[in-house]
N, C-alpha and C positions, 0 to 999 in steps of 0.2 A: 558466396553471396556476390553482387555487383554492386558498386557504388553509383553506378548510373540508373537513370529510370530505364524500364521496359521500352520495347520499339513502340509500343501502342501509346505509349507517353510523349514521344518525341525526344530529340536531344535537347538538353538545357543550352540557355544562350550564354551560360555562366558556369563558373567552378560549382560541378555538382556536391564540392564537398564542403560548399558552404550553405547557410539557409536561402530560401529562395527570397527575392526581393520583395516588399509589400505589393499587393496586386489586389484588383478586385476581387481575386478568388483566396485572397489570404489577408484579408483586412475586414474591420469592421462586421456587418451583418451578414455578407455573402460568405463569410467562413461556414456558417451555420445552415447553408444551403439555399431554397430558391423561395423562401418566403417572404423574403424582405426585397424591397425593389432599390432601398437609398441605402448610403452608407451612415454610418453614425455620426453625428456631429462631432467636432473635433473636440469638443471639451469633454462630451460624454465618452469620447473613445477614451481619453486619459484618465477619466474617473473608471473607466471599466477596466482598464488594464491592471493586471497585477503582478506581472511577471517581475518586474524588478523586486518584489518580496519573495513571491512564491518560487521563484529559480533555486532556492536554498532546497526545495523539495526535488532536485533533478533526478538525482540517483537514486531516491527512493521512488520517484516516479518512473523510472527505468526497471528498477527489480519488479515493482508491481505489475508491470507490464509484460516482463518477459514470463512471470507465473502465469499470468492471464492468457499469453498466447501458448504456453506450453499446454494449459487445458484445453484449450480453442482445437490444437491439433489432437488431443488424447481423444475427445469425445467426438472428433468428426466436422466438428464447427469448421474450421479451415485445414486445407491441406498442409500434410506433412512438409512439403516443399515450401509454402509459403510462410509457414510457421518458422522452418529454419532461417529463411531470408529475412523475417521481421526480428528473430533474436540475435542475429548477426549484426544487424543493422543497429537494434537498440545497445547493443554492447560496445560497439564503437562508439555510440553517441554518449554512453555512459562514461568510456573513458575520457572522450573529450571534455565532460562537464568535470571531472574528477580533476583533469589535468588544468582547469579553469580555459579551457579553448572554445567553449561552446559561446557562439555569437547568438545572444538571445535578442528577439526582436518584439517590441512593444506592441506592434501591428498585428502581432500573432497573439496577444491578449494575456496568455499565462503559460506557465510552464509545460500544460498538458500538450497545447496545441503548438508550442514550439518544437517539441520534441515529434509529435506526430507528424507535423507538416515535414520536417527536416528527414525524417524517416521516410515518408512517401515519394519526396524528392530525391531521395538516392536510390531506394529499392523498386519504385513504380508501384504498381496497381496492388500489391500485395502489402502494402504500408497501408493502405485505406481499409483493409480487413481487420486490422489491430483492434480497432474499437467496437467491432462484434460484441453483443450481450455486456455491455457496461456503459455506464453513463460516467460523466464528469464528477457526478455528483459520489457516485461510490468511489470513484478513482481518487479525488482528492481525499476524502476521508481517510481510504488505506494509505494514502501517503502520509497524512498528517499523524496516523497512528506510527507507520513506522517511523517518522522522524522522532515523534515525541518518546517512542520505546527507547531509541539509540539516546537521546537526550537525557531522559531518566536515568542510565545506565551511567551516562558521563559524570554527571551532578552526585550520584550516588559514590562513583570513584574518586570525585575530589574531595567530596564531604569524608571519606575515608582518610583521604591523605592529610586533611588537617587534624583528622583525630590523630592520625599517626605522628604528627608533629607535637601536639599537645601531650602525647603518651610519652616522648621521649624527653621534651620538658620537665614533664612532670616527674619522671624517674631522677633526673639530674638535680631537683630543687627539693627534693624530699626531705631534707632538713631545713628549708626555708620557712620561717614564721613569720606570719603577718596578721594584722587584724581582719576579722569577718566582717561585713557591714550589714545594718538593717538601716534603711529611711536615710543611708550615706552618712550615718552615724557610726564609729565604734563600736562594735558589739561585744566581740569575742574572739580569742586567739584560733586561728586554724594555720595549716599549713598551706604555701602557695601550691603544692602539688595537688592538695584538695580541691582547690578554688579552679586549678587548669581542669581537672577531672570533671568538675561540674559542666563546665564547657562541654567536655565530650558527650556527657549526656544528654545535652539538649541536642547535638548533632547526631547521636545515635537515633533518638526519636525522629530526626528528620529524614535520616537513612532508613526508618521503616518506613515512613509515608510513601518515599519514593518507591520503595519495595511493592507496597500494596497498589500504589497506583498503576505500576507496571503489569501486576497480575490484571486488575480490572479493565486495564484498555486492550489486552492481548488478546481480542477476538476480531475476526474479519470482515469488514463490510464488503469486500469486494463480492460481485454478482448479484448485489440486491438492486444494480443498476438506479435510475433516477428515484424511485422511490417504491415500486411494485415487482422488483424482480425482473426476469426475463423469459421469454417463449421458448429460447434455445436451450438444449439439454446439458447444461453446464453443470460441472463438479466443482461445488463451491469447497468440499471438504480438501481436495487436491490443491487449490490457491491458497487456502488457510495452512495448510501442511508446509507447501513451498515457502510460504514467507515466514514461517516460526510462529503463526499464531496458535492458539491453543484449539479454536475451534470458528465455526462462523457464527456472527451475530445471529439471532433468533428470529427479528424481526425487520422485514426490509424497509418499513418505515422509520423505525428508529435508528435503521445503519445510515442512512443518509443525512437523516436530521441529528444526530446525536454530536454533542461536544463536550460531553461530561468528562471525557478522559482529559480535556486540556483544563478543565475548571478544578477538576481534582488535581493535577499536576501544577495548576500555577496557585493553587491553595496552598499545598505542598511547599511551592516555593516562596510564597509570601510570608508562611510561618518560619521558614529558615531564614529568611531576609529577616525578620524580628530577631530571630535569635542571632544571627551574625551583626546586626545593628547592636545589639546589648552588649556582645562581645567589644565590638569597635569602641562603643562608649566607655567600657572599663579602660580600654588602651590609651583612650584620650585622657580620662581623668587620672591615670596611674602615671601618665607621661608629664602631668604638670608639675612645675615646683612645688606646689602645695603639697602634692602628693609624694613625687619624685620615687616611684616605684621600679620605673621602667624606663628605658631609653630603647627607642628603635635606630637602627641602622640609617646610614644616609639613603640607602637603596629605596627607603619607605617613608622618607618625611621630605619636606621641602622648606626653603627658607621664605624670606618675606621680603616684598618689592621695596621695602623703605625701612626696615629694622634688621639690620646685620646680625643680631643676635641670635634671631628667631630660629628655632628647629621646630617645625610644625608637624604633628602628627596625621598629615593630609591623607594619608591612604586609609587609615582608619575611620576619618571623619567622612571619607567619600564612601565608603562602605556601611556607614550608618546612615546617610544622606540617601544612599541609592533603594533602601529599605521603600520608600516610598514610593519609587518608581514601580517597583514590582509590584507593590501592593494595588499600585495604580493601574498596572495591567491587568490585574486578578479584576478589579473593578470594571475596567472598560469591557473586557469578555463577558463578566455576569450580566453588565446592562445591554450589550450586544444581544445576549441569548433570551433575556428575560421575556421578552412579548412575540418570540416567534413562533409562530404554528408548524404543526408538521406538514410536509417534511423539510426538504431542503430550501432556503430563501438565498438570496444574494447577498444577503447582510452578512453571511457567515464567510464570505472572502475575506472580510476584515478579522477574522480570528487569528491569522499567522501572524502579523505584527507584534500585537502584545505577547503571544505564545514565542517567539523567537528572540525578544527582547528581553522576557523574564528569565529565560533560561542562560543567555548570553551575559547578563548581569550577574545572576548569581556563581555562575562559574567565575568570571573574573574577580567576583568576592572573595570566593574559595580560595582562589590561586592569590590574591595579593594577601588576605590573611595569614595563609600558611607561611608564605615567605617573610611576612613582618614577624609573626611570633617564631618561627624557627631561628630569626636572627637577633631577636631582641636580647639586651641585656637587662636581667632582673637585678635591682638595687637591694641586695639581701639585708644590709644592714640598716637601711631606711625603712625597710619592713619592721624590722626589730625595734626601732626607736619607735617607730609609730604605736606599738603596743604599750608605750610607757604612758601615754596618755590617753584620756579619754573614758578612764576606768574600766577597762576591760575585764577586769578582775572581780567586777561585782559579783556577776553571776556564781563565780566559784567561792565566793563567801557565802552567798547564800545556799549553794549546794553543801557546802562544807558543813553551816550549820544544820542544814536537813539532815546530811548522813549521820550527825550527831543527837539526833533526837529532837530537835526543835522544828514544829511545824512550818512547812514550807512558807505559808503566808507570813507568818510572823519573823522568818529567816528574811524574807524578800524584803519586809520593811526596816529589819534590823541594816541590811546592806544598803539601802536606800539612804538611812539617816546617814551611815558612814560617809556616803558620798556626799552628802550635803555638807558633813564636817569638812572633808576634804576640801570642797570649793570654798568654804569660808578661809580655810587657813592654807589655802595655795599648796596643797599637798596632793600627792599621789596616795593610792590606796596603800601599796606597800611601804610607804614611810611611815605610815601611822604605829604606833609602840603597842604593846601587847597591852598596856595599860588602857590607853585609848580606846582600842576594840573591845575591851572587858566593860569599859563603862556604858557600851550599848547592850552587851550580853554577855554573861559569866560564864558560858560555855566555851569561849575561845580559848585555845592553847597554842604553842609555838608552833604547831603542825601548820596551824592556818597559813603561815609565811611561805612554805613550801608550795601548798596548795594554790597560791597566787603567781608561782612561777608559769610562764607560758608554756613551757613545754611538758609541765607536769599537769597542767590544765588540759590540754591538748591529748595527752594520753590516757587521762581519765575518761576521755570519751572513746572507750575502747568498744564501739557498739557497729553492727551492720552499717554501713553508711557513715560512718564517724571519721574524724580525721586523725584517730590515732594513727601513729606510723604503720605498724602491722597493718590496719586496714586499708590504708592508703596503697601500700606496696601490694597487698592482696587484688585490689581494683586494678591497679596496673596490668598485674599478672593476668587478671581476667580479660581485660579489655584486648590486650596483645592476644591472648587465646583465642577470643570471638573474630578477631580480625585475621588470625592466621586460618582459622577455620573457612571463612571466606576467601581465601587465596591472596590475603593482603600482606605484602611485607613490610611491616610498619616502620621498622628501623631501617629498610632500605629507601621507603618514601620520604622519612624524613631526613636523612642524609642528602637526599637531592635536592631537599629544600634549604638545606644548609643549616640543620637543627643540631645543637652541640649542647 
């Protein structure tokens, strides 16, 4: 290849390694040929330009163009010589983009024209043949699918990293007991590990949605051109295979108009944002002096501008707050698409900003939660002390009575009356005497006191999905096995984030 234009293009008046300066041939309407006599209004040109956002697609655009030109050469639509020049030029541009050395020009409107214009400036006439048999419509759709496919893989991997941290923390806190809550009221004793694994179950479903979205988006729109395909004898199966897609999309109109893959991806991101927000909320609650269950390290907390004593769980709060941002990105995209006729409409230029923002935000939230949880200190004794209040033994009393032949509804009422008695007497349920218990029901005997002990209560719940120790340990083993089967080194990932 050569970095200079061919002789019939003339020698450049500036460094051929740089993009050409804006001119009547590279700005405004003139970019698109002879239909227009005037340049765009300056404000219209600013509104029209998208390169500041879509330059993130640069490497994917180069990749798609290489697959396209290889196909053009194979089918004889362009010469092998021209195809080789184009590919070599594209590879050089791709390297520059990856290194952050590409000089992007707003005057060239978007990522596609920046790359094609620089390519043609460098290699001459051959560069102008790259766009044969395609449109920016199928080009940008292809680029976005390539980018989103990689982004889904990244958030899936970061989700598994957070799961790995939770797995290790669960294993190390297997003997820590705490109250489980409903309505933010102490309800029943559980293991901290059981609670951490509940977060893992949420994340596992998030991961599954990313995998599903990956499968559905993995079809190639390339070759559908503007909306009706092309008259050139292209090979769409070849480009689909080159780019790692499962197959070409079946309908050319749909291919240029579809953004379902973004809607599905952002829906999955929004659901995960809600999950991460709930985790963040519990960390915020547990960090309060009222709960005192956890303390996060200085790396993931901040102070106050006026109150020296404060150690605020700001990272967890920000994760909670950013859920609204991601949900907003989804709503923005839904509203963008809701009234668009087939096929492509320029409104769809606005699909990238919310997509990029949603993925960036979730990746940051996953990373910060993994670090915060990996290094957090759980206060075991404070959790145990919390079990002494709130009458968390009430269900154990009802279950004990039911196991001794008392109908559950009656047993439930007996336990409720005992709670009322304790409230009036300022006692806890274990502080009642056997005589006091028998005043409410004659079935009680000494074994009821052991049944009210937190560990005993937990171990009695030896059912699938329950908090008994052997069930929790089995869940940890099963989770590690699932991660290992996917090629995930859970312990290594957790160690990288400081889990102990």
